[in-house]
C-alpha positions in Angstrom: 92.7 54.0 -26.4 91.9 51.0 -28.8 94.7 48.8 -30.0 93.7 49.7 -33.4 94.1 53.3 -33.0 97.8 53.0 -31.2 98.6 50.6 -34.3 97.4 53.6 -36.8 99.4 56.2 -34.9 102.4 54.1 -35.0 102.0 53.2 -38.5 101.8 56.8 -39.2 104.8 57.9 -37.1 106.6 55.2 -39.1 105.8 56.7 -42.6 106.5 60.3 -41.1 109.8 59.3 -40.3 110.3 57.2 -43.1 109.4 60.2 -45.2 112.0 62.4 -43.7 114.8 60.1 -44.1 114.0 59.3 -47.6 114.2 63.0 -48.5 117.6 63.2 -46.6 118.7 59.8 -48.1 117.8 60.6 -51.8 119.6 64.2 -51.8 122.7 62.9 -49.7 122.8 59.6 -48.1 122.8 57.5 -51.2 126.0 58.5 -52.6 127.7 57.3 -49.5 126.3 53.8 -49.8 126.4 53.6 -53.9 129.3 55.4 -55.7 127.6 54.6 -58.9 124.9 57.2 -57.7 127.2 60.0 -58.2 125.9 62.7 -60.8 122.7 60.6 -61.3 119.4 62.3 -62.6 117.1 63.6 -60.3 114.3 61.1 -61.9 116.2 58.2 -61.0 116.5 59.3 -57.4 112.9 59.9 -57.2 112.4 56.1 -58.1 114.1 55.2 -54.9 111.5 57.3 -52.6 108.8 54.5 -52.0 111.4 52.1 -51.1 113.4 54.4 -49.0 110.3 55.4 -46.9 109.5 51.4 -46.2 112.7 50.0 -45.5 114.3 53.4 -43.6 115.6 51.4 -40.4 117.8 49.1 -42.9 119.0 52.0 -44.9 119.9 54.0 -42.1 121.6 50.9 -40.4 123.6 50.4 -43.9 124.6 54.0 -44.1 126.0 53.7 -40.3 127.9 51.0 -41.4 129.6 52.6 -44.2 130.8 55.5 -41.9 
């Protein structure tokens, strides 16, 4: 298997994990990290989606440290 194919599959896996994490994070996890997000509109939470998908390892680490 060429190196480029492995890189693309790894990138897709990273994005899929990021999408799953972002869906959970926007619904439940962001309230644990930032108390000011309680009761915010879903439109504001949707704005967090792209950053949550790309930065999911850092956000997961921050969430774990808040527990």
